Each structure stands twice: as C-alpha cells, then as structure tokens.
C-alpha positions as CSV (number, residue, x, y, z in Angstrom):
1,M,-8.7,7.9,-2.1
2,R,-9.1,9.7,-5.8
3,Y,-8.2,13.4,-5.7
4,H,-10.9,15.9,-7.1
5,P,-9.4,19.3,-7.5
6,C,-12.8,21.1,-7.3
7,C,-13.7,20.0,-3.2
8,V,-12.2,19.5,-0.1
9,P,-10.9,17.5,1.1
10,F,-9.7,15.4,-1.5
11,G,-9.1,19.0,-3.5
12,R,-8.0,22.1,-2.5
13,K,-7.7,26.1,-4.2
14,Q,-4.8,27.0,-5.6
15,R,-2.0,28.5,-3.4
16,P,-0.8,32.0,-4.5
17,G,1.8,31.1,-6.7
18,I,1.2,28.1,-7.8
19,A,0.5,27.7,-11.2
20,V,-3.7,26.7,-12.4
21,F,-2.8,25.4,-15.8
22,R,-0.5,22.6,-15.6
23,R,1.0,20.4,-18.5
24,K,-0.7,17.9,-19.9
25,P,0.3,14.2,-18.1
26,R,2.1,11.6,-19.9
27,K,-0.6,8.4,-20.8
28,N,0.5,5.8,-19.1
29,E,2.7,6.8,-16.7
30,L,2.2,6.9,-13.2
31,V,4.6,8.3,-10.6
32,S,4.0,7.5,-6.5
33,V,5.3,9.9,-4.2
34,C,5.4,8.7,-0.3
35,P,7.0,10.3,2.4
36,D,7.9,8.5,5.9
37,E,9.7,9.4,8.4
38,D,12.7,9.2,7.2
39,G,12.7,10.6,4.0
40,L,11.3,10.3,0.8
41,A,10.1,7.6,-1.7
42,I,9.6,7.9,-5.1
43,A,8.9,5.4,-8.2
44,R,7.5,6.1,-11.8
45,I,6.4,3.6,-13.9
46,K,5.4,3.7,-17.5
47,R,3.9,1.1,-19.2
48,E,4.4,0.1,-22.9
49,N,2.0,-2.4,-23.8
50,G,1.2,-3.7,-20.6
51,T,4.6,-4.3,-19.4
52,P,5.8,-1.9,-17.0
53,T,9.0,-0.5,-16.5
54,L,10.2,1.6,-13.8
55,T,11.9,4.5,-15.1
56,F,12.8,6.5,-12.0
57,C,13.5,5.1,-8.3
58,T,14.8,6.9,-5.4
59,Y,15.1,7.3,-1.8
60,Q,16.1,10.5,-0.2
61,D,17.2,10.7,3.5
62,V,16.0,13.7,4.9
63,G,17.7,15.0,8.1
64,A,14.6,17.3,9.1
65,P,10.9,17.1,8.4
66,E,10.4,21.1,7.4
67,E,13.7,20.1,4.4
68,K,10.9,17.3,2.8
69,D,9.0,20.0,0.9
70,A,12.0,21.4,-0.6
71,V,13.4,18.3,-1.2
72,L,10.7,17.2,-3.3
73,Q,10.6,20.4,-5.3
74,R,13.5,19.9,-6.3
75,L,13.3,16.5,-7.1
76,V,9.9,17.1,-9.5
77,K,11.7,19.8,-11.2
78,R,15.1,17.5,-11.9
79,Q,13.3,14.5,-12.9
80,G,10.5,15.9,-14.8
81,L,7.7,14.3,-12.9
82,D,5.2,16.6,-12.8
83,R,4.7,15.4,-16.7
84,S,3.4,12.2,-15.2
85,R,0.1,11.5,-12.9
86,C,0.8,10.5,-9.5
87,T,-0.2,8.8,-6.6
88,S,0.7,9.0,-2.8
89,I,0.3,5.6,-0.2
90,M,-0.7,6.6,3.4
91,E,1.5,5.8,6.2
92,L,0.6,2.5,7.8
93,G,-1.6,3.6,11.0
94,S,-2.8,6.9,9.7
95,Y,-5.9,5.6,8.6
96,N,-8.5,2.1,9.2
97,L,-9.1,0.2,7.1
98,L,-12.7,-1.6,7.6
99,L,-14.5,-4.7,6.5
100,V,-18.1,-4.1,6.6
101,E,-21.2,-5.1,4.8
102,A,-22.0,-2.9,1.8
103,P,-25.0,-0.8,2.0
104,D,-28.2,-1.4,-0.1
105,V,-28.2,1.8,-1.9
106,P,-27.2,2.9,-5.4
107,P,-23.7,3.5,-6.3
108,A,-23.8,7.3,-6.4
109,E,-25.0,7.5,-2.5
110,L,-22.7,4.8,-1.6
111,R,-20.3,7.1,0.2
112,A,-22.7,9.1,2.3
113,A,-24.6,5.7,3.7
114,M,-21.0,4.4,4.2
115,R,-20.7,7.4,6.7
116,W,-23.5,5.6,8.9
117,R,-21.9,2.5,8.5
118,V,-18.5,3.5,9.9
119,K,-19.4,6.3,12.2
120,D,-18.7,4.0,15.5
121,L,-16.2,1.9,14.3
122,I,-13.8,4.6,14.6
123,D,-12.1,6.9,17.3
124,F,-12.8,10.0,16.1
125,H,-15.8,11.8,14.8
126,V,-17.1,11.3,11.2
127,D,-17.9,14.7,10.3
128,D,-13.7,14.7,10.7
129,A,-13.3,11.6,8.3
130,V,-13.0,11.5,4.7
131,I,-14.1,8.2,3.3
132,D,-13.6,5.7,0.6
133,V,-15.0,2.3,-0.5
134,F,-13.7,-0.6,-2.7
135,E,-15.4,-4.4,-3.3
136,V,-14.4,-7.6,-2.2
137,T,-15.6,-10.4,-3.8
138,E,-18.8,-11.6,-2.8
139,S,-18.2,-14.5,-0.7
140,R,-19.7,-18.0,-2.2
141,A,-20.8,-19.4,0.9
142,A,-24.8,-19.2,1.1
143,G,-26.0,-16.6,3.1
144,R,-23.2,-14.3,3.2
145,N,-23.8,-10.6,3.0
146,H,-22.2,-8.6,-0.1
147,L,-18.9,-7.5,1.6
148,M,-16.7,-3.9,1.1
149,Y,-13.6,-2.0,2.4
150,A,-14.0,1.5,4.0
151,V,-11.0,3.4,4.1
152,V,-11.1,6.1,7.0
153,A,-8.5,8.8,7.3
154,R,-8.6,12.1,9.3
155,S,-9.6,14.4,6.8
156,A,-6.7,17.1,8.1
157,L,-4.1,14.4,7.3
158,V,-5.5,13.8,3.9
159,K,-6.0,17.6,3.2
160,E,-2.2,18.3,4.7
161,R,-0.4,15.3,1.8
162,I,-2.7,16.8,-0.8
163,D,-1.8,20.5,-0.4
164,D,2.0,19.3,-0.1
165,L,2.2,17.1,-3.4
166,I,0.5,19.9,-5.4
167,A,2.6,22.9,-3.9
168,A,5.3,20.6,-5.4
169,G,4.0,21.1,-8.2
170,L,3.0,17.2,-8.9
171,N,-0.2,15.9,-10.8
172,L,-2.2,14.3,-8.2
173,S,-4.5,12.2,-9.0
174,V,-5.1,9.6,-6.3
175,I,-4.2,9.0,-2.7
176,D,-3.7,5.4,-2.2
177,I,-2.9,2.8,1.1
178,P,-0.3,0.5,1.5
179,E,-2.5,-2.8,1.6
180,L,-3.5,-1.8,-2.4
181,A,0.0,-0.8,-2.9
182,M,1.0,-4.7,-2.1
183,R,-2.3,-5.9,-4.3
184,N,-0.4,-4.1,-7.3
185,I,2.6,-6.2,-6.7
186,A,1.6,-9.4,-5.9
187,A,-0.8,-9.2,-8.9
188,L,2.2,-9.7,-10.9
189,L,3.5,-12.5,-8.4
190,P,2.8,-16.3,-10.5
191,E,1.6,-17.2,-7.4
192,D,-1.3,-15.1,-6.9
193,V,-3.0,-17.0,-9.8
194,G,-3.9,-19.7,-7.3
195,G,-3.8,-17.0,-3.9
196,V,-0.7,-15.5,-2.3
197,G,0.2,-14.5,1.0
198,F,2.7,-11.1,1.2
199,I,4.1,-10.1,3.9
200,Y,5.8,-6.4,4.3
201,L,7.4,-5.8,7.6
202,V,8.8,-2.3,8.7
203,R,10.2,-1.0,12.3
204,G,8.0,-1.7,14.8
205,G,5.0,-3.0,12.7
206,G,4.1,-4.8,9.3
207,L,1.2,-6.2,7.1
208,I,-0.2,-9.2,5.7
209,T,-1.9,-9.3,2.2
210,L,-4.0,-12.0,0.9
211,T,-4.9,-11.6,-2.7
212,H,-6.4,-13.8,-5.5
213,Q,-6.1,-13.0,-9.0
214,G,-5.5,-9.2,-8.7
215,R,-8.0,-8.8,-5.7
216,L,-7.5,-7.9,-2.2
217,Y,-9.3,-9.9,0.1
218,L,-8.1,-10.0,3.3
219,S,-5.5,-7.6,4.9
220,R,-3.8,-7.8,8.9
221,L,-1.7,-5.0,10.3
222,V,1.4,-6.7,12.5
223,D,2.0,-5.2,15.7
224,M,5.7,-5.7,16.5
225,A,6.4,-3.0,18.7
226,R,7.2,-5.3,21.8
227,D,9.6,-7.0,19.6
228,A,11.1,-3.8,17.5
229,T,14.6,-4.6,19.4
230,T,14.3,-8.6,18.4
231,A,13.6,-7.6,14.9
232,A,16.1,-5.3,14.2
233,R,19.0,-7.2,15.7
234,A,17.8,-10.6,13.4
235,T,20.4,-11.9,11.3
236,D,19.6,-15.9,11.5
237,A,16.2,-17.7,11.5
238,G,18.0,-20.2,13.9
239,D,18.4,-17.7,16.5
240,P,15.9,-18.2,19.7
241,D,14.9,-14.7,20.1
242,T,14.6,-14.2,16.1
243,Q,12.7,-17.4,16.1
244,A,10.2,-15.9,19.0
245,W,10.0,-12.8,16.8
246,L,8.9,-14.8,13.7
247,D,6.6,-17.4,15.7
248,G,4.1,-14.4,16.5
249,I,4.1,-13.4,12.5
250,V,3.3,-17.0,11.7
251,I,0.5,-16.5,14.1
252,E,-1.0,-14.0,12.3
253,V,-0.4,-15.6,8.8
254,Q,-2.3,-18.5,10.2
255,R,-5.1,-16.6,11.5
256,S,-5.3,-14.5,8.5
257,M,-5.5,-17.6,6.0
258,D,-8.0,-19.5,8.3
259,Y,-10.3,-16.1,7.8
260,Y,-9.9,-16.3,4.3
261,E,-11.0,-19.7,3.7
262,S,-13.8,-19.9,5.7
263,H,-14.9,-16.3,5.4
264,F,-14.6,-16.2,1.3
265,S,-14.9,-19.9,1.0
266,Q,-11.3,-19.7,-0.8
267,P,-9.5,-22.6,-1.5
268,P,-6.3,-22.4,0.8
269,I,-3.4,-20.3,0.2
270,A,-0.7,-22.3,-1.2
271,N,2.3,-19.8,-1.0
272,L,3.7,-17.1,1.1
273,V,5.8,-14.3,-0.2
274,V,8.2,-12.2,2.2
275,A,9.2,-8.5,0.9
276,P,12.8,-7.2,0.6
277,L,13.2,-6.7,4.8
278,H,15.7,-3.9,6.5
279,Q,18.1,-6.8,6.9
280,S,18.4,-10.2,5.3
281,V,17.4,-12.9,7.7
282,N,19.4,-16.0,6.9
283,N,17.0,-19.0,6.8
284,I,13.8,-16.6,7.7
285,E,11.6,-18.5,4.3
286,Q,12.9,-22.2,5.3
287,Y,11.6,-21.1,8.9
288,L,8.6,-20.0,7.9
289,S,7.6,-22.4,5.1
290,T,8.4,-25.2,7.8
291,Q,6.0,-23.4,10.4
292,L,2.8,-22.8,8.0
293,G,3.9,-26.0,6.0
294,I,3.6,-23.9,2.3
295,P,6.7,-22.9,0.5
296,V,7.9,-19.4,0.7
297,R,10.3,-17.3,-0.6
298,S,11.4,-13.7,-1.0
299,L,10.7,-11.1,-3.6
300,D,13.0,-9.5,-5.8
301,L,11.3,-6.9,-7.5
302,N,13.8,-6.8,-9.9
303,S,12.2,-10.1,-11.4
304,L,8.9,-8.2,-11.6
305,V,9.6,-4.9,-13.4
306,D,12.2,-3.8,-16.0
307,S,14.6,-1.1,-15.0
308,P,17.8,0.6,-16.3
309,E,20.0,-0.3,-13.4
310,P,19.0,-3.2,-11.0
311,L,17.5,-2.3,-7.7
312,S,19.6,-2.6,-4.5
313,D,17.7,-5.0,-1.4
314,R,18.2,-1.2,0.5
315,L,16.2,1.0,-2.5
316,Q,13.7,-2.1,-2.9
317,F,12.6,-2.2,1.2
318,K,12.8,1.7,1.4
319,C,10.6,2.0,-2.2
320,L,9.0,-1.3,-2.1
321,L,5.1,0.9,-1.5
322,A,6.1,3.5,-3.9
323,V,7.1,1.2,-6.6
324,G,3.7,-0.9,-5.2
325,G,1.4,2.6,-5.8
326,A,2.9,3.3,-9.3
327,L,1.7,-0.2,-10.4
328,R,-1.6,1.1,-9.9
329,L,-4.4,0.4,-12.7
330,E,-7.2,2.2,-13.0
331,G,-10.3,0.4,-11.9
332,K,-14.1,0.9,-12.1
333,T,-15.6,3.7,-10.7
334,L,-18.2,3.0,-8.2
C-alpha cells in the first residue's frame, strides 16, 4: 500500500510540532519498522551495486503498548532512521488478501473498480476500506482469466500506523504485507529459480508462500490456534504431539502446492524453506521432507545479506518480516 502525503487514509495532515520539511532520504536505503504485540522490529537495508547489506537490525521488547511511540522516536533519533525511506509491514490477520479476476478497466480506474469486486468478500463496509492491488502472472492454461491480488484493510487501522510512523519522524513511503516481505526474501534464495515454498510460523499461526523467480503466486494462512500449546513446546519432530502439529502444516503445504500446479499451470514446487522458528525443533526438516517428498531446509538470513555482525536465531525470528520489508525493490506502477 503506497503512502501518498496528500490524501487520507494513505496520507495525513501534519500534526502540530512535526516538521513539514524533512531531510532528503538517502538513495538505495530502506528501513522497515514493524510493530507487534510485544515490541518493535526494525531493519535497514542498503544496496550497493544491487547487493543488500543489513546495516541495522534490532528487536526492542516493549512492556506497555503506550511506550512504543517513545521507544521508536528514540531509535529514529539515535540511528538516524529519518534519513532513509521507510516501509512498514501490517500484522498477520489485520488485512484481507484476495485473489480475484482483474477488472477490464484502464490502470487509472483499477482500484475503484476493485472496490466493487471485493465489497461482498470482506466482513466490513467497503467505504471503510483501503485497497491496493498487485498482479499475478497470467495462467498459461487455456481459458483462464487474468488474476490479481487485492489487499484490503480497514482505513482506520492503516491510518493509525501511518500517523505513528510519521509522528516518529520517519520518511514513510509504503505500507506492505507479510506475503510480500516473504516474497522479497524468497527472491534471494537459489531455489526460487525453479519455484520455492516458504513457511513462516509464529505464535498461533503462520504463513505459507509459493514464489517463482521473484513473483508471489500463492499464499495460505496457517491457523494453529488449536495447536498453539503444542507448537510452543515442540522441540523434536520425533515427539508424537509435535508430529501431529507438523502433519497439519504438511496438509496446508500440500494443498497449496497442488493448487499452484493446477491453477497456474506451473511445474511442481521442488523445494521448501522453513523460516527461523521461535525455538529450534530437532529433525523438523527431515520430517517435513519425508512427508512432502521434496528437499526441506531451514533458512539462515546470514547467508542472504551481509551484516556487520551475524544475526542470532532469536533476532532472525523476531525481525524476519522487517528484513523482508527492507529488501523491497520498487516495482512498476499499475
């Protein structure tokens, strides 16, 4: 969702005390600020000759939600984050991602036409929604229509995020979603050349994405609310309870891969990558590989981006989406 300084809900008028004239942001540098229920994840990527370097990465635990603004403002000032363009990632469950048939209208009318397309697919009034779109490659199957993804979120929620980031002094340019942050990371994986599945598991849920050559084809939310206790205690894939939890994930991955092959007429996904976990689970790669019949490995972000210091497992888990957001490359405007 692109930030437009002249309109609402993507933009806002200046608050009293906030400078209207900001310093010009540095070129080839993007900072990603991602609040969650426990704190703030922040990552900054600088690109030199196309190579991404992670120049700053932190996760700040914040005891009380009302303290986040003050913590963020201190970090912006201390790290000079106001000198970079800024993006932010919406939290899982705070928006709808809908795969729909693209309206046959000129690009300038696309978002307006999409409102009519999605109004019956969301559980709140479309007048209270902010909508953005991005393309999926047309299916090669005969008779298939051109498909697009529509991102739909409540205007008030997006505006609140924008207000908080602008008030902290950040040069906000884009509000993004986890699926695209994961796409940005997957694009750096060698497996993405032939198509790769990517799993991101968090407390109570997770996300599966299928990408091919830097393009997001499919995503699926994983609802693990019933298995949250098991997931939190999982330490070894040989444990029966852990296996039952993983079997649910296997089913979701297999369904996603089947749909990807049939609906988009793509060759089978040949590899699966697991994002850093809250805590390591012994033999998880072997168990998933056996069940799915494809190679599975765990991701180490240190192998994808240069960093002054190696990222710990905890920092990789906490800041995965922030790093993915900061890896964003500008695409073509629709």
